Backbone bond lengths (Angstrom), bond angles and torsions (degrees), N, CA, C in turn:
res aa  C-N    CA-C-N  psi(-1)  N-CA   C-N-CA  omega(-1)  CA-C   N-CA-C  phi
1 M - - - 1.457 - - 1.539 108.73 -
2 I 1.350 116.69 131.54 1.453 121.09 177.84 1.497 108.19 -86.14
3 R 1.312 117.64 125.59 1.466 123.46 178.26 1.522 109.06 -96.39
4 A 1.332 115.06 123.80 1.477 119.37 -172.52 1.523 110.58 -122.90
5 G 1.334 114.56 146.20 1.451 122.53 172.22 1.492 109.86 -121.48
6 I 1.340 117.05 148.10 1.465 123.11 -179.36 1.492 109.33 -123.02
7 Y 1.309 117.71 119.13 1.454 124.27 170.36 1.518 108.56 -93.71
8 G 1.314 116.46 136.65 1.444 118.90 -177.45 1.495 112.15 76.52
9 A 1.319 117.51 40.54 1.453 122.39 -170.34 1.542 113.05 -77.63
10 T 1.308 118.11 -7.32 1.484 118.99 -174.67 1.498 112.54 -95.95
11 G 1.326 119.05 3.01 1.474 120.08 171.30 1.503 110.77 -86.78
12 Y 1.327 115.53 174.37 1.471 119.48 -178.19 1.519 112.52 -62.16
13 T 1.349 116.17 -38.23 1.467 118.78 179.26 1.530 110.84 -69.43
14 G 1.348 116.68 -40.36 1.460 119.16 178.06 1.509 110.92 -60.94
15 L 1.336 117.90 -39.62 1.465 120.03 178.69 1.521 111.03 -64.29
16 E 1.337 117.85 -39.31 1.474 120.00 179.06 1.526 110.31 -65.19
17 L 1.352 116.65 -36.87 1.467 119.40 176.69 1.529 110.54 -61.98
18 V 1.287 115.72 -43.74 1.475 120.14 177.60 1.528 110.08 -55.83
19 K 1.330 116.28 -48.41 1.453 120.58 -176.78 1.527 111.31 -59.74
20 I 1.339 115.17 -44.58 1.488 118.10 -177.99 1.500 111.21 -70.25
21 L 1.340 118.26 -44.56 1.456 120.81 -175.96 1.554 110.22 -70.11
22 Q 1.301 117.27 -27.68 1.478 118.20 178.24 1.532 111.51 -64.60
23 R 1.322 117.35 -34.29 1.452 119.17 -179.01 1.540 111.66 -96.53
24 H 1.316 118.19 3.19 1.467 122.18 -177.77 1.509 108.88 -76.33
25 P 1.306 119.10 123.18 1.470 121.37 -174.67 1.532 113.01 -72.02
26 A 1.334 117.59 -13.85 1.470 118.11 -174.90 1.543 110.92 -121.14
27 A 1.343 116.95 16.80 1.476 119.70 -179.30 1.509 109.06 -137.73
28 D 1.340 113.72 148.71 1.477 123.83 174.89 1.519 107.58 -126.20
29 I 1.328 116.43 144.60 1.476 121.12 175.10 1.520 106.63 -90.82
30 A 1.344 115.10 114.05 1.480 120.30 179.85 1.495 112.36 -84.01
31 F 1.339 117.09 -36.10 1.474 119.37 176.23 1.515 110.70 -159.22
32 V 1.341 115.79 156.32 1.441 121.91 172.84 1.565 105.49 -127.05
33 A 1.314 116.03 132.64 1.456 119.94 -171.53 1.534 111.01 -121.75
34 S 1.307 114.69 147.33 1.458 120.58 177.63 1.534 109.20 -150.44
35 R 1.312 115.02 132.49 1.479 120.31 -179.55 1.513 109.49 -67.31
36 S 1.353 117.79 -42.29 1.470 119.59 -169.29 1.523 114.86 -98.83
37 Q 1.362 115.93 -14.57 1.459 119.19 -174.48 1.527 113.81 -117.54
38 A 1.301 116.84 16.74 1.481 119.64 -179.74 1.531 109.03 -57.82
39 G 1.325 114.76 141.44 1.436 122.43 -177.36 1.471 115.86 96.67
40 K 1.340 116.50 -16.89 1.462 122.23 174.73 1.496 108.69 -94.76
41 T 1.312 115.86 -178.43 1.470 121.29 171.29 1.528 108.02 -112.22
42 L 1.302 115.08 161.03 1.478 119.22 178.68 1.510 109.29 -62.61
43 R 1.331 119.04 -32.04 1.443 120.93 -179.78 1.521 110.96 -68.01
44 D 1.340 117.97 -27.20 1.460 119.47 176.27 1.544 112.38 -59.58
45 L 1.334 114.68 -27.51 1.474 120.63 -176.63 1.540 111.00 -99.28
46 F 1.296 116.95 -38.37 1.463 123.10 179.95 1.538 108.21 -123.07
47 P 1.316 119.27 104.73 1.486 120.13 -171.92 1.520 114.26 -57.02
48 A 1.330 119.38 -27.06 1.455 121.09 -178.84 1.515 113.30 -89.52
49 A 1.355 116.16 -2.63 1.458 119.40 -178.12 1.516 112.91 -81.07
50 P 1.315 118.39 160.73 1.468 119.80 173.83 1.534 110.58 -68.26
51 A 1.329 116.30 156.66 1.459 120.45 -177.27 1.521 111.87 -83.97
52 L 1.332 115.29 55.91 1.482 119.28 179.98 1.514 108.38 -77.04
53 P 1.341 117.28 133.95 1.476 119.22 179.28 1.525 110.23 -71.29
54 L 1.332 116.44 136.23 1.455 123.24 179.13 1.533 107.82 -92.83
55 V 1.324 114.61 127.77 1.468 119.89 178.12 1.521 109.31 -112.72
56 A 1.333 116.49 156.24 1.466 119.69 174.08 1.518 108.88 -69.39
57 G 1.324 116.05 146.40 1.457 119.95 -179.25 1.509 116.60 -49.26
58 P 1.350 116.85 -49.58 1.473 118.81 179.90 1.507 114.54 -64.32
59 D 1.341 115.55 -18.80 1.479 119.84 180.00 1.527 113.38 -95.18
60 A 1.317 116.84 -2.26 1.478 120.31 -177.64 1.541 109.91 -62.93
61 P 1.317 117.13 132.88 1.467 120.41 -177.02 1.529 113.77 -78.40
62 L 1.309 115.88 81.42 1.450 121.10 -175.16 1.542 111.84 -59.11
63 D 1.337 115.64 -30.04 1.475 118.93 -178.51 1.520 111.71 -65.75
64 S 1.369 118.01 -11.91 1.462 120.55 -177.37 1.526 113.12 -95.54
65 V 1.339 119.16 3.22 1.486 119.67 -173.07 1.523 110.30 -126.29
66 D 1.342 113.67 162.10 1.459 122.40 170.49 1.515 111.89 -100.30
67 V 1.345 115.19 -34.80 1.455 120.68 -175.41 1.531 109.73 -140.64
68 V 1.325 116.23 146.69 1.471 119.26 174.67 1.533 108.41 -122.27
69 F 1.313 114.04 146.77 1.438 122.79 172.45 1.510 109.08 -107.14
70 L 1.333 118.02 130.32 1.443 122.70 -176.77 1.504 109.66 -107.69
71 C 1.322 117.41 105.57 1.462 124.84 176.25 1.517 107.40 -107.33
72 L 1.304 115.11 57.84 1.507 123.80 -170.40 1.516 109.25 -119.69
73 P 1.310 117.11 160.89 1.448 120.88 175.00 1.565 109.87 -64.54
74 H 1.352 115.03 159.54 1.447 118.92 177.77 1.539 109.18 -59.64
75 A 1.299 115.27 152.53 1.483 124.97 -175.63 1.528 109.96 79.14
76 A 1.340 119.26 -55.45 1.451 119.17 176.84 1.518 110.88 -62.98
77 A 1.325 117.21 -33.52 1.455 119.46 179.00 1.533 111.11 -64.80
78 A 1.345 116.54 -46.80 1.432 120.05 -179.63 1.536 112.98 -61.02
79 E 1.318 116.51 -38.68 1.443 121.02 178.18 1.546 111.45 -63.92
80 T 1.314 114.84 -41.11 1.454 119.19 176.70 1.508 111.73 -68.93
81 A 1.341 116.67 -35.59 1.456 120.66 179.58 1.535 109.98 -63.13
82 L 1.336 116.51 -38.60 1.461 119.57 176.56 1.499 112.89 -58.31
83 V 1.332 116.15 -44.47 1.460 121.86 179.26 1.505 110.36 -62.62
84 A 1.347 116.52 -47.79 1.461 118.86 -177.21 1.503 112.30 -67.86
85 L 1.305 119.00 -39.03 1.438 121.27 178.87 1.534 111.76 -65.18
86 A 1.354 114.83 -39.72 1.464 119.73 178.14 1.533 111.39 -63.09
87 A 1.352 115.43 -27.14 1.473 120.69 176.88 1.513 111.85 -85.01
88 G 1.272 117.90 2.28 1.479 121.52 177.42 1.486 114.69 83.65
89 K 1.329 117.93 20.56 1.463 122.35 -177.63 1.530 111.27 -99.37
90 C 1.278 117.48 151.10 1.475 122.76 172.20 1.540 109.78 -80.60
91 V 1.297 115.80 150.29 1.476 121.40 -174.44 1.511 109.60 -131.36
92 V 1.335 114.68 128.68 1.467 120.53 168.05 1.526 105.88 -114.42
93 D 1.299 116.69 110.77 1.466 122.70 -174.76 1.494 111.17 -98.30
94 L 1.323 115.80 119.12 1.471 121.11 -179.75 1.525 112.17 -91.14
95 S 1.296 117.86 -2.02 1.473 121.78 175.87 1.566 108.45 -84.81
96 A 1.337 114.71 -175.64 1.442 119.20 179.79 1.513 114.22 -90.93
97 D 1.336 118.00 5.79 1.489 120.90 -165.92 1.516 114.27 -65.74
98 F 1.306 118.91 -27.93 1.476 118.97 -177.33 1.531 112.91 -120.87
99 R 1.315 117.08 15.48 1.478 118.95 179.39 1.528 113.42 -78.57
100 L 1.331 116.18 -35.28 1.467 118.52 179.74 1.508 110.68 -93.66
101 R 1.329 116.08 135.63 1.463 119.69 -177.35 1.524 113.59 -81.40
102 D 1.306 116.47 -16.80 1.458 121.25 -176.79 1.513 112.24 -103.09
103 A 1.321 116.87 117.89 1.467 120.34 -176.56 1.498 113.06 -63.51
104 A 1.359 117.87 -32.87 1.441 122.10 179.12 1.530 110.05 -68.44
105 S 1.353 116.98 -39.41 1.473 119.22 178.03 1.537 108.63 -65.63
106 Y 1.305 118.25 -41.12 1.447 120.89 177.25 1.496 111.84 -58.24
107 A 1.346 116.53 -46.85 1.443 120.45 -179.85 1.531 111.92 -61.68
108 H 1.347 116.45 -37.44 1.453 121.10 179.32 1.505 111.12 -64.28
109 W 1.332 116.57 -47.46 1.465 120.51 -172.09 1.508 113.75 -82.41
110 Y 1.347 116.66 -25.53 1.458 120.02 -174.92 1.520 112.37 -113.69
111 N 1.349 116.72 3.51 1.467 122.16 175.86 1.510 112.62 51.31
112 H 1.328 114.26 41.08 1.478 119.84 -176.84 1.528 108.76 -155.84
113 T 1.292 116.85 132.18 1.473 119.22 174.60 1.496 109.37 -67.36
114 H 1.326 118.40 134.17 1.431 120.10 -174.66 1.515 111.09 -67.74
115 P 1.343 117.05 131.81 1.460 120.33 -176.86 1.499 116.05 -72.61
116 A 1.355 116.87 -17.07 1.481 120.14 -176.79 1.540 110.59 -146.16
117 P 1.320 119.25 60.30 1.467 120.73 -176.29 1.512 113.68 -60.17
118 E 1.346 116.68 -23.71 1.464 119.07 -179.29 1.514 112.23 -67.14
119 L 1.342 117.25 -16.23 1.480 120.07 179.55 1.508 116.22 -92.46
120 L 1.342 116.07 -6.06 1.471 118.67 -173.09 1.514 111.50 -65.47
121 A 1.318 117.42 -35.57 1.462 119.51 -178.12 1.529 110.75 -73.64
122 E 1.355 117.01 -25.68 1.463 119.84 -178.65 1.501 112.37 -80.51
123 A 1.303 119.16 -32.53 1.423 123.51 -171.95 1.542 110.56 -60.22
124 V 1.327 116.76 132.88 1.475 121.83 176.13 1.563 106.90 -89.95
125 Y 1.322 115.26 124.72 1.473 118.96 176.60 1.521 108.00 -75.45
126 G 1.335 114.66 109.07 1.463 120.16 -165.06 1.491 119.16 -84.56
127 L 1.320 118.12 48.14 1.434 121.44 166.66 1.550 105.68 -77.47
128 T 1.291 117.19 93.32 1.456 122.97 -161.56 1.523 113.76 -52.17
129 E 1.287 116.45 -43.88 1.462 120.25 -178.38 1.513 113.45 -62.28
130 V 1.316 116.54 -18.84 1.466 121.73 -178.47 1.520 112.35 -100.98
131 C 1.341 114.73 -36.79 1.477 119.47 -169.54 1.516 115.09 -106.05
132 R 1.307 119.40 6.54 1.480 119.83 -167.80 1.529 111.44 -56.42
133 A 1.305 120.06 -30.83 1.467 119.57 179.38 1.539 112.81 -65.87
134 E 1.302 118.16 -23.78 1.431 122.79 178.50 1.521 115.13 -87.93
135 L 1.348 117.04 -9.29 1.453 119.92 -171.82 1.528 115.62 -81.75
136 P 1.365 120.09 -35.67 1.448 115.21 178.09 1.551 113.07 -62.17
137 G 1.285 114.48 124.43 1.457 120.57 179.72 1.534 113.19 84.98
138 A 1.325 120.14 -0.42 1.478 121.68 178.16 1.517 110.94 -65.74
139 R 1.327 116.17 142.14 1.454 120.16 175.63 1.530 112.45 -92.35
140 L 1.354 116.60 -29.48 1.443 119.88 -171.55 1.542 108.70 -137.61
141 V 1.308 117.71 121.91 1.466 122.65 179.68 1.509 107.58 -119.86
142 A 1.307 115.63 130.24 1.496 121.11 175.77 1.545 106.71 -98.65
143 N 1.330 115.14 104.48 1.460 119.71 179.61 1.533 108.81 -67.80
144 P 1.356 117.83 132.28 1.461 119.03 -176.90 1.532 112.08 -66.41
145 G 1.304 115.41 161.89 1.465 121.51 172.88 1.525 110.98 -69.66
146 C 1.325 116.08 163.50 1.463 119.85 -176.59 1.542 110.40 -70.21
147 Y 1.308 117.94 -50.77 1.490 119.94 177.58 1.515 110.82 -55.67
148 P 1.379 118.66 -50.62 1.452 118.96 -179.69 1.531 114.04 -57.35
149 T 1.366 116.47 -37.55 1.452 117.98 178.52 1.537 111.64 -59.70
150 S 1.297 116.59 -44.09 1.464 118.97 -178.19 1.547 110.89 -68.44
151 V 1.307 116.14 -40.02 1.475 119.05 -176.60 1.549 111.57 -76.93
152 L 1.319 116.40 -44.28 1.485 118.37 -173.39 1.527 111.77 -70.96
153 L 1.314 117.44 -39.52 1.486 118.28 176.99 1.502 111.52 -59.65
154 A 1.330 116.67 -36.74 1.475 120.42 -179.91 1.523 110.69 -71.72
155 L 1.317 117.49 -36.03 1.470 119.67 -174.63 1.504 115.47 -86.81
156 R 1.303 119.37 -25.69 1.443 121.24 -166.76 1.526 113.73 -59.10
157 P 1.327 121.40 -48.13 1.493 117.62 -179.30 1.517 112.44 -56.78
158 L 1.326 117.31 -36.19 1.466 120.89 -179.99 1.531 110.62 -71.38
159 L 1.304 116.91 -45.74 1.446 121.16 -176.86 1.564 110.85 -66.77
160 C 1.299 117.27 -31.23 1.464 120.64 -179.00 1.536 112.55 -86.94
161 S 1.304 116.38 3.08 1.447 121.29 179.59 1.555 111.17 -98.18
162 A 1.335 116.23 179.45 1.433 120.43 175.87 1.519 113.19 -93.67
163 V 1.338 117.92 6.51 1.455 121.68 179.45 1.516 109.46 -62.24
164 P 1.340 119.50 120.72 1.459 119.92 -178.26 1.537 110.96 -74.34
165 L 1.306 113.83 139.91 1.483 122.20 -176.80 1.508 111.65 -117.80
166 A 1.329 115.59 150.37 1.470 120.40 179.03 1.514 108.74 -139.33
167 G 1.341 114.79 149.02 1.480 118.41 174.41 1.500 111.43 75.64
168 P 1.337 118.14 175.80 1.461 121.93 -177.51 1.523 110.27 -75.16
169 I 1.329 113.95 153.61 1.470 121.09 167.46 1.492 106.65 -90.37
170 I 1.316 116.03 126.97 1.473 122.55 -178.22 1.489 109.41 -109.65
171 A 1.339 116.81 121.42 1.468 120.65 178.44 1.502 109.47 -121.53
172 D 1.333 116.38 113.18 1.453 124.21 174.09 1.533 106.43 -102.50
173 S 1.343 115.38 116.70 1.450 119.60 -176.17 1.478 111.24 -124.31
174 A 1.347 117.99 137.88 1.455 122.71 -179.97 1.512 108.54 -122.11
175 S 1.328 116.11 130.99 1.470 122.73 -177.78 1.483 112.91 -118.74
176 G 1.337 116.62 144.52 1.428 121.58 171.13 1.539 111.23 -65.84
177 V 1.337 117.13 163.25 1.467 122.17 -170.50 1.523 112.53 -67.26
178 S 1.353 116.77 -23.07 1.482 116.99 -179.82 1.530 112.08 -64.58
179 G 1.356 116.14 -16.85 1.457 118.13 176.51 1.506 113.33 -65.66
180 A 1.323 119.25 -17.20 1.437 123.77 176.79 1.535 112.19 -82.72
181 G 1.342 118.52 -5.04 1.424 120.03 -179.80 1.525 112.11 88.80
182 R 1.344 114.30 178.72 1.442 120.73 -173.45 1.540 113.12 -92.87
183 T 1.313 115.47 -16.44 1.493 118.37 -179.59 1.513 109.81 -67.30
184 P 1.305 118.41 127.28 1.475 120.78 -177.27 1.526 111.91 -62.24
185 A 1.323 115.22 140.35 1.477 122.55 177.67 1.514 107.36 -150.30
186 L 1.331 116.70 150.56 1.451 120.19 179.13 1.516 113.06 -58.54
187 T 1.324 118.05 -40.50 1.452 120.48 -176.66 1.500 113.98 -67.60
188 S 1.375 116.78 -20.33 1.473 117.88 178.67 1.524 111.53 -110.33
189 H 1.335 116.86 12.54 1.448 123.05 174.34 1.532 110.36 -63.94
190 F 1.313 117.59 141.69 1.489 120.00 -173.90 1.506 112.34 -53.44
191 V 1.317 116.70 -44.04 1.453 120.89 -173.77 1.516 109.53 -69.23
192 E 1.306 119.04 -29.34 1.464 121.67 177.85 1.525 111.96 -75.43
193 V 1.346 116.15 -32.98 1.457 121.29 -171.91 1.534 112.75 -91.50
194 A 1.311 117.59 -42.28 1.437 122.26 -176.64 1.539 110.59 -58.81
195 D 1.301 115.31 140.44 1.487 122.82 179.30 1.528 111.29 57.55
196 N 1.329 117.11 30.48 1.443 121.43 -179.10 1.512 109.72 -139.10
197 F 1.294 117.59 162.01 1.444 122.98 175.79 1.494 107.23 -154.62
198 S 1.314 118.69 121.20 1.476 118.96 -171.87 1.514 111.55 -144.15
199 A 1.324 113.73 149.60 1.479 121.40 174.20 1.539 106.98 -89.41
200 Y 1.343 115.34 154.07 1.463 119.91 178.18 1.538 108.07 -150.31
201 K 1.295 116.10 154.23 1.455 123.63 176.59 1.533 111.82 46.12
202 I 1.339 114.33 47.75 1.475 118.36 177.29 1.528 109.96 -81.11
203 G 1.347 115.46 174.58 1.414 118.04 -174.74 1.514 110.82 79.53
204 R 1.305 117.91 -134.80 1.483 121.49 176.83 1.501 109.64 -108.83
205 A 1.309 117.60 56.31 1.476 119.38 -173.01 1.513 113.20 -118.28
206 H 1.328 119.60 -21.50 1.473 120.84 -173.96 1.520 109.91 -86.21
207 R 1.308 116.67 135.61 1.472 120.95 -174.83 1.526 114.25 -67.97
208 H 1.300 117.94 -13.45 1.474 119.43 177.45 1.540 112.08 -80.78
209 L 1.323 116.14 -11.71 1.481 118.36 -177.51 1.522 112.67 -61.95
210 P 1.353 121.20 -49.40 1.458 118.18 -178.22 1.527 113.37 -65.67
211 E 1.325 117.63 -26.38 1.465 120.86 175.20 1.527 110.08 -64.82
212 M 1.323 117.26 -43.48 1.462 119.99 179.37 1.520 110.32 -70.23
213 E 1.322 117.79 -41.71 1.478 120.18 178.51 1.504 112.37 -62.27
214 Q 1.319 117.07 -35.58 1.496 120.67 177.19 1.504 110.96 -60.61
215 A 1.353 117.57 -49.10 1.432 121.70 -179.25 1.517 112.19 -65.64
216 I 1.341 115.33 -43.72 1.484 119.40 -179.79 1.531 110.25 -58.51
217 G 1.376 114.76 -43.71 1.444 118.46 178.04 1.501 114.18 -63.77
218 D 1.338 117.69 -31.47 1.469 122.11 178.24 1.520 108.91 -68.80
219 W 1.315 117.85 -35.41 1.461 121.45 -171.88 1.539 112.67 -86.72
220 R 1.336 117.71 -27.58 1.478 117.72 179.53 1.549 107.77 -150.22
221 A 1.301 113.27 121.82 1.464 119.80 173.68 1.510 108.75 -68.27
222 G 1.324 117.41 134.78 1.449 121.50 177.60 1.526 114.19 69.97
223 A 1.375 115.08 26.37 1.481 119.06 179.57 1.532 108.99 -63.34
224 P 1.335 116.00 151.49 1.480 119.03 175.05 1.518 111.22 -58.64
225 P 1.325 117.50 154.38 1.470 119.60 177.12 1.520 112.74 -66.54
226 L 1.294 115.30 154.29 1.458 120.49 178.71 1.511 110.68 -102.06
227 L 1.356 116.45 128.87 1.473 122.07 171.15 1.513 107.28 -108.52
228 F 1.300 116.62 115.26 1.483 122.33 -171.68 1.515 108.49 -116.96
229 S 1.328 115.38 126.28 1.485 121.97 176.72 1.511 109.86 -127.45
230 P 1.341 116.69 105.36 1.448 119.13 176.36 1.534 111.16 -83.68
231 H 1.352 114.45 153.16 1.463 121.82 -179.56 1.510 109.34 -135.11
232 L 1.305 117.04 151.61 1.445 123.05 174.66 1.543 110.32 -97.77
233 L 1.312 114.35 116.98 1.444 122.10 -175.88 1.531 109.44 -97.36
234 P 1.317 120.86 132.26 1.469 121.86 -175.91 1.525 114.08 -78.31
235 V 1.331 115.24 57.57 1.446 122.50 175.18 1.519 107.53 -137.42
236 P 1.313 120.11 158.15 1.494 119.25 -176.74 1.513 113.55 -65.04
237 R 1.350 119.48 -38.72 1.450 119.65 -168.56 1.530 110.03 -151.11
238 G 1.328 114.68 159.42 1.466 120.81 177.34 1.521 111.72 112.39
239 I 1.315 115.38 149.82 1.481 124.13 172.59 1.491 109.23 -129.74
240 L 1.311 115.54 135.09 1.487 123.30 170.98 1.486 107.33 -124.33
241 S 1.374 116.21 116.24 1.436 120.88 175.41 1.545 109.42 -107.70
242 T 1.290 114.78 133.33 1.481 122.11 173.76 1.532 106.50 -113.70
243 I 1.309 115.53 120.37 1.475 121.07 -169.50 1.525 109.07 -123.47
244 Y 1.313 115.19 131.85 1.474 121.72 -178.19 1.515 109.55 -113.08
245 V 1.322 115.49 124.06 1.443 121.37 -178.90 1.501 109.61 -126.52
246 T 1.330 118.13 119.64 1.460 120.38 179.06 1.532 109.58 -87.91
247 L 1.327 115.32 127.30 1.462 122.20 179.32 1.522 110.08 -88.11
248 A 1.326 117.34 143.07 1.463 120.09 -177.09 1.519 112.53 -82.88
249 A 1.293 118.97 -4.81 1.428 122.17 -179.93 1.550 109.08 -148.86
250 D 1.329 117.91 161.28 1.448 119.40 178.02 1.517 111.70 -59.85
251 A 1.274 117.38 145.99 1.444 121.54 -179.31 1.531 109.59 -142.65
252 N 1.314 114.81 164.44 1.456 122.38 179.55 1.515 108.28 -111.00
253 E 1.356 116.09 132.91 1.476 117.46 -178.03 1.510 112.61 -62.34
254 A 1.328 116.19 -33.51 1.453 120.24 179.34 1.531 111.08 -62.48
255 D 1.328 115.62 -38.35 1.471 119.93 179.34 1.549 109.71 -68.41
256 L 1.320 115.56 -40.26 1.470 118.24 177.00 1.518 111.96 -64.78
257 R 1.324 115.99 -39.39 1.459 118.97 177.09 1.541 111.49 -63.57
258 A 1.307 115.43 -37.46 1.498 118.71 177.93 1.500 109.46 -63.36
259 L 1.356 116.42 -36.96 1.487 120.73 177.90 1.514 109.77 -60.82
260 Y 1.337 117.23 -46.82 1.465 121.82 -179.43 1.544 111.49 -68.08
261 A 1.305 115.11 -37.53 1.465 117.98 179.83 1.558 109.65 -64.60
262 A 1.295 115.69 -41.58 1.490 120.49 179.52 1.551 109.19 -62.17
263 A 1.321 117.23 -36.13 1.470 120.60 -177.03 1.542 111.65 -75.97
264 Y 1.323 116.16 -36.68 1.477 119.02 -169.12 1.503 117.49 -118.87
265 D 1.339 118.55 -4.22 1.440 119.35 174.62 1.550 109.75 -59.14
266 G 1.274 118.45 128.86 1.451 121.47 -178.34 1.528 114.50 92.58
267 E 1.343 115.37 -10.21 1.472 117.55 176.99 1.532 107.81 -77.07
268 P 1.353 116.11 126.45 1.455 117.85 -173.75 1.532 114.40 -72.20
269 F 1.327 116.80 -20.02 1.474 118.65 -174.64 1.512 113.93 -118.40
270 V 1.315 119.16 5.84 1.457 122.37 178.47 1.514 109.44 -120.05
271 E 1.334 117.14 124.26 1.461 121.42 178.92 1.520 109.14 -120.53
272 V 1.331 115.98 123.33 1.443 121.46 171.53 1.533 107.67 -90.10
273 L 1.296 116.48 117.14 1.453 121.11 -171.44 1.534 111.86 -74.07
274 P 1.316 117.06 156.71 1.484 120.13 -177.46 1.517 109.79 -70.56
275 P 1.329 117.91 165.25 1.470 121.96 178.38 1.524 111.33 -54.84
276 G 1.349 114.44 137.74 1.445 120.23 178.16 1.485 116.04 87.55
277 E 1.378 115.84 -6.31 1.477 119.57 -179.41 1.524 109.93 -109.47
278 T 1.332 116.84 130.09 1.434 120.83 178.12 1.518 110.41 -106.32
279 A 1.322 116.52 153.77 1.460 121.51 -177.54 1.507 108.83 -70.03
280 S 1.329 115.16 147.40 1.457 121.78 176.30 1.512 109.48 -143.94
281 L 1.295 118.13 164.54 1.447 121.58 176.62 1.515 111.82 -59.69
282 A 1.320 116.55 -32.47 1.492 121.69 -178.38 1.538 111.00 -61.08
283 H 1.345 116.26 -25.43 1.477 119.28 -179.39 1.535 109.91 -70.50
284 V 1.302 119.41 -24.94 1.448 119.63 -163.60 1.537 117.20 -133.45
285 T 1.329 119.69 -12.05 1.441 121.68 -173.42 1.521 111.21 -57.68
286 T 1.336 116.47 132.98 1.489 126.90 -177.60 1.526 113.43 68.54
287 T 1.340 117.96 16.02 1.464 121.33 178.57 1.544 109.16 -123.74
288 N 1.319 114.62 171.98 1.471 121.38 175.53 1.517 111.46 -98.52
289 R 1.329 116.33 24.06 1.455 120.80 -175.02 1.546 112.30 -90.95
290 C 1.286 115.87 157.83 1.469 124.52 165.69 1.496 106.91 -125.14
291 A 1.355 116.36 122.85 1.463 120.93 177.33 1.524 108.21 -105.82
292 I 1.338 116.32 133.79 1.476 121.39 -175.85 1.510 109.05 -125.95
293 G 1.332 117.70 126.93 1.431 122.25 173.70 1.518 111.65 -111.61
294 L 1.319 117.18 148.42 1.481 123.05 179.74 1.492 109.88 -124.72
295 T 1.329 116.36 132.79 1.469 121.90 173.82 1.534 107.10 -140.32
296 L 1.351 115.39 125.18 1.448 118.68 179.13 1.521 108.53 -104.14
297 V 1.336 115.56 126.84 1.449 123.18 176.34 1.506 109.14 -123.15
298 G 1.304 117.16 103.55 1.472 120.01 -171.19 1.487 111.31 58.45
299 R 1.299 119.03 -119.73 1.440 121.90 177.12 1.552 113.11 -103.34
300 T 1.313 116.73 16.37 1.452 121.21 177.81 1.527 109.02 -107.18
301 L 1.323 116.82 120.10 1.452 122.38 173.14 1.503 107.57 -92.71
302 I 1.363 116.54 122.12 1.473 122.34 177.80 1.549 105.72 -104.62
303 L 1.293 112.89 118.20 1.460 121.46 177.05 1.521 110.20 -105.12
304 T 1.314 117.03 131.58 1.455 121.26 170.27 1.516 108.80 -113.18
305 S 1.323 116.64 134.09 1.449 120.87 -174.72 1.526 108.74 -139.22
306 A 1.338 116.55 125.00 1.457 121.98 -177.92 1.512 110.85 -122.72
307 I 1.336 116.29 137.82 1.438 122.68 172.35 1.548 108.70 -141.59
308 D 1.316 114.86 164.49 1.458 119.04 166.31 1.540 106.60 -88.82
309 N 1.325 116.05 118.49 1.474 118.50 -172.70 1.550 112.18 -63.68
310 L 1.323 118.54 -26.07 1.454 119.96 -178.42 1.513 112.95 -86.29
311 I 1.322 116.65 -17.67 1.482 120.02 -175.12 1.520 109.79 -110.36
312 K 1.311 120.22 -78.78 1.475 120.12 177.91 1.538 110.21 -64.33
313 G 1.346 116.30 -28.29 1.427 119.00 179.62 1.544 113.46 -86.49
314 A 1.341 118.23 1.75 1.470 120.20 -177.72 1.500 110.96 -161.46
315 A 1.376 115.91 -94.68 1.461 119.77 -169.98 1.534 114.67 -62.80
316 G 1.346 116.83 -42.95 1.436 120.46 -178.52 1.532 111.18 -64.92
317 Q 1.306 117.49 -45.14 1.433 119.12 178.15 1.550 111.56 -64.07
318 A 1.310 115.68 -33.80 1.471 119.37 177.86 1.548 110.23 -63.39
319 V 1.321 117.57 -42.87 1.462 120.43 176.17 1.491 111.78 -68.97
320 Q 1.326 117.59 -38.14 1.465 121.58 174.35 1.515 110.22 -56.71
321 N 1.329 117.18 -43.38 1.467 120.83 176.84 1.514 112.19 -66.22
322 M 1.357 117.22 -40.48 1.445 119.22 177.40 1.541 110.54 -61.16
323 N 1.339 115.94 -41.89 1.467 117.57 177.29 1.492 112.83 -56.74
324 A 1.333 116.21 -45.42 1.475 121.18 -179.45 1.521 110.11 -67.42
325 M 1.330 119.24 -35.37 1.453 121.87 178.37 1.530 110.46 -60.93
326 Y 1.326 116.78 -36.56 1.459 120.42 -172.54 1.530 111.08 -103.38
327 G 1.314 118.30 12.36 1.463 120.42 174.70 1.530 114.66 74.89
328 L 1.336 117.00 20.85 1.450 119.97 177.63 1.534 110.89 -93.39
329 D 1.314 117.13 160.06 1.440 119.99 172.52 1.531 107.92 -60.31
330 E 1.318 117.95 133.31 1.466 121.32 -173.27 1.516 113.19 -62.47
331 T 1.325 116.93 -21.67 1.464 120.14 -178.29 1.533 112.65 -84.27
332 T 1.358 117.43 -2.29 1.474 121.78 -176.84 1.532 108.37 -60.56
333 G 1.309 117.30 128.82 1.436 121.84 178.80 1.536 115.24 96.07
334 F 1.335 114.08 -11.50 1.445 118.58 -178.20 1.543 110.15 -105.11
């Protein structure tokens, strides 16, 4: 039995982790920790949650776990990871602290000197479908961001192919409000969000951009630049990314579909949709799935990619990574 601890258990992602791990036949929750809510139970905050006692992070019994999940803000996550790793525990970090391999890039995008730059080269970037061979025995896994998961799973088969590309890759992504977290803010206030739809942090402003650029550069030398525009969608959860890729030569949609089928046939959580069907939130909400649609218009390939931001974009992918780390079927618990 895998014994797991969750830091930052009172956020939306932490709650999803609790739900998945509670039904996981090979895992037990040893503790749930919260900086601000210690002394309460999880049920005090979420009426449908189990009455697990919340402990302060420094008081969490690390000796009782095999793996910890970090649902903490950047910087705080890395500091906790150092403590857990020093105690001989495995770490799945759901923050951004170990996603970027370059400490200077991290400092630029997160306005903070990295607390543990010596660990950046060790961390496995946990896009499970891509990195599963690196996960068994890994000590530290950097769970990808939600937007990058939706965009990168859609792009990878194309970028790893010999299909010539031209012009920028354009990714328009829309996320449900839970992507902003549980801390109240004016921009995620119901009255501001309901009956509205808005772009934010466009251009080179969103912190998920360097994460996506890093992976794209790994998969194809000289890849076209990425133009990323996130949007706030007036729904609780889910991400829909619409991605436009210009091909440098004529192509056949059937050949492109064969490319995606070869990449994802047999993947338990990625579905390439049939011709004429585009991805939607309804394909994926409350699941660990990613649905991908392909439409070729002239030399422009339009990809639609949908995930649940809290599950495949966070907690579900984290458990999928844990399963691979410990040699379990990746679908265990789902």
